[in-house]
C-alpha positions as CSV (number, residue, x, y, z in Angstrom):
1,M,1.6,66.0,-19.9
2,I,0.9,69.2,-17.9
3,Q,-1.2,70.2,-14.9
4,L,-2.7,73.7,-15.1
5,I,-4.6,75.5,-12.4
6,Y,-6.5,78.7,-13.1
7,S,-9.0,81.0,-11.5
8,S,-11.5,83.2,-13.3
9,V,-14.3,85.5,-12.3
10,S,-17.7,83.9,-12.8
11,C,-20.1,85.8,-15.1
12,L,-23.0,83.4,-14.4
13,K,-24.8,85.7,-11.9
14,E,-24.3,88.8,-14.1
15,A,-25.9,86.9,-17.0
16,G,-28.9,86.2,-14.8
17,E,-28.2,82.5,-14.8
18,N,-28.9,80.3,-11.8
19,I,-25.4,79.5,-10.4
20,E,-26.1,75.8,-9.8
21,H,-27.6,75.3,-13.2
22,G,-24.8,77.2,-14.9
23,V,-22.1,75.2,-13.1
24,T,-23.8,72.0,-14.0
25,R,-23.8,73.0,-17.6
26,V,-20.1,73.9,-17.5
27,I,-19.3,70.5,-15.9
28,S,-21.5,68.6,-18.4
29,Q,-19.9,70.2,-21.4
30,S,-16.4,70.0,-20.0
31,F,-16.9,66.3,-19.2
32,I,-17.6,65.5,-22.9
33,N,-14.9,67.8,-24.3
34,N,-12.2,66.6,-21.7
35,K,-13.0,63.0,-22.3
36,R,-12.4,63.5,-26.1
37,R,-9.2,65.4,-25.4
38,G,-7.8,63.0,-22.8
39,V,-8.0,65.7,-20.1
40,T,-9.0,65.2,-16.5
41,G,-10.0,68.0,-14.1
42,I,-12.0,69.3,-11.2
43,L,-14.0,72.5,-11.1
44,L,-15.1,74.6,-8.0
45,H,-17.3,77.6,-8.0
46,A,-16.9,79.8,-4.9
47,N,-16.8,83.5,-3.9
48,G,-17.9,84.4,-7.4
49,L,-14.8,82.6,-8.9
50,F,-14.2,79.5,-10.8
51,L,-11.2,77.4,-9.7
52,Q,-10.1,74.6,-12.0
53,L,-7.3,72.1,-12.1
54,L,-6.8,70.4,-15.5
55,E,-4.3,67.7,-16.5
56,G,-3.5,66.2,-19.8
57,P,-1.5,66.4,-23.0
58,D,0.0,69.9,-23.6
59,A,-1.9,70.5,-26.8
60,A,-5.2,69.4,-25.2
61,I,-4.7,71.7,-22.2
62,E,-3.9,74.6,-24.5
63,E,-7.1,73.9,-26.6
64,A,-9.2,73.8,-23.4
65,M,-7.7,77.1,-22.2
66,G,-8.4,78.7,-25.5
67,Y,-12.0,77.7,-25.2
68,I,-12.2,78.9,-21.6
69,A,-10.6,82.3,-22.5
70,R,-13.4,82.8,-25.1
71,D,-16.2,81.4,-22.9
72,Q,-18.5,84.3,-21.8
73,R,-19.2,82.5,-18.5
74,H,-15.6,83.5,-17.4
75,K,-13.7,86.7,-17.3
76,D,-10.3,87.7,-15.9
77,V,-8.8,84.2,-16.4
78,C,-5.6,83.9,-14.3
79,V,-3.3,80.9,-14.6
80,I,-2.1,80.1,-11.1
81,S,0.2,77.2,-12.0
82,K,1.3,75.3,-15.1
83,R,3.8,72.5,-14.6
84,P,4.8,69.2,-16.1
85,V,3.5,66.1,-14.4
86,D,4.1,62.4,-14.9
87,Y,0.8,61.1,-13.7
88,Y,-2.9,62.2,-13.6
89,S,-4.0,63.2,-10.1
90,L,-7.6,62.5,-11.1
91,P,-7.2,59.6,-13.5
92,Y,-10.9,58.6,-13.8
93,S,-12.4,62.0,-13.9
94,P,-12.7,63.9,-17.2
95,M,-14.5,66.6,-15.1
96,A,-15.3,66.4,-11.4
97,S,-17.1,68.9,-9.4
98,A,-15.7,70.2,-6.1
99,G,-19.0,71.9,-5.6
100,I,-20.6,75.3,-5.3
101,N,-19.5,77.0,-2.2
102,E,-20.3,80.4,-0.7
103,S,-16.8,80.8,0.6
104,L,-13.3,79.3,0.6
105,P,-10.9,78.6,3.5
106,A,-9.0,81.8,4.3
107,D,-5.6,80.3,3.2
108,V,-7.0,79.4,-0.2
109,T,-8.6,82.9,-0.6
110,R,-5.2,84.5,0.3
111,A,-3.4,82.2,-2.1
112,I,-5.7,83.1,-5.0
113,A,-5.3,86.8,-4.3
114,A,-1.5,86.3,-4.2
115,A,-1.5,84.3,-7.5
116,R,-3.6,87.1,-9.1
117,S,-1.0,89.6,-8.0
118,D,2.7,89.7,-8.6
119,A,3.6,87.7,-5.5
120,P,2.4,84.2,-6.0
121,G,4.7,82.5,-3.4
122,N,3.3,79.1,-2.6
123,A,-0.2,79.9,-3.9
124,A,-0.2,77.1,-6.5
125,K,0.5,74.5,-3.9
126,V,-2.2,75.8,-1.5
127,V,-4.8,75.9,-4.3
128,R,-3.7,72.6,-5.8
129,D,-3.9,70.8,-2.4
130,Y,-7.3,72.2,-1.7
131,L,-8.8,71.3,-5.1
132,L,-7.4,67.7,-4.9
133,S,-8.6,67.3,-1.3
134,Q,-12.1,68.2,-2.5
135,A,-11.9,65.8,-5.4
136,K,-10.8,62.9,-3.2
137,R,-13.5,63.7,-0.6
138,D,-16.2,63.9,-3.3
139,D,-15.0,60.7,-4.8
140,L,-15.2,58.9,-1.5
141,D,-18.6,60.3,-0.8
142,E,-19.9,59.1,-4.1
143,R,-18.4,55.6,-3.6
144,L,-19.9,55.5,-0.1
145,Q,-23.3,56.3,-1.4
146,A,-23.1,53.8,-4.3
147,L,-21.7,51.0,-2.2
148,S,-23.9,51.5,0.8
149,S,-27.0,51.4,-1.4
150,N,-26.0,48.3,-3.2
151,N,-24.0,46.6,-0.5
152,P,-25.1,43.0,0.1
153,L,-24.2,43.1,3.7
154,E,-27.0,43.0,6.2
155,Q,-28.3,46.3,7.7
156,S,-26.1,46.3,10.8
157,G,-23.0,45.4,8.8
158,R,-23.8,48.2,6.4
159,R,-24.2,50.7,9.2
160,Q,-20.9,49.8,10.7
161,W,-19.1,49.9,7.4
162,S,-20.8,53.3,6.6
163,Q,-19.7,54.8,9.9
164,R,-16.1,53.7,9.4
165,V,-15.9,55.2,5.9
166,R,-17.6,58.4,7.1
167,G,-14.9,58.7,9.8
168,L,-12.2,58.4,7.1
169,V,-13.9,61.0,4.9
170,K,-14.1,63.5,7.8
171,A,-10.3,62.9,8.4
172,L,-9.4,63.7,4.7
173,P,-8.7,67.5,5.2
174,S,-5.8,66.6,7.5
175,V,-4.4,64.0,5.1
176,R,-1.4,65.2,2.9
177,W,-1.9,63.6,-0.5
178,L,1.1,62.4,-2.3
179,D,1.8,64.5,-5.3
180,R,3.2,62.3,-8.0
181,G,4.0,65.2,-10.3
182,T,7.3,67.0,-10.7
183,A,8.3,69.9,-8.5
184,A,6.2,73.0,-8.6
């Protein structure tokens, strides 16, 4: 099993497509294809770029990358990292969205630029950590919404529980997630 991270230049705006609609279509189609292939992943659109982390069987990742290379919504596809892993980082997510952002943190922007040049350094780790932190935060936000709307607790108990979970979600960027994969 491998984990692959790539960036590509988004062609959605050039094609006159609404960014939010275009990204939603990419995620919807990828969800179906990835589920069939046994692949998990997360996609982020920011600064006119797609950033994506994919994990799964080697052949399935190669098939997905072949499709991405031919997809006219992308250009200048650049593999930031490709490494063997023992476990899925996103085991329940054939395709998650890390959102549509206007900008990225400065360290992530520098890492992407470094990865696209001949001096990648620790770019893969910076980008991987950022994407996974966004996935974990989105997952907790979704669970919070689902549980708080269906929680049988009384209103005051629900409010207390919601505040506690929101505090944990806000603390997530400072959490270092355990990487169960092999060394980068």
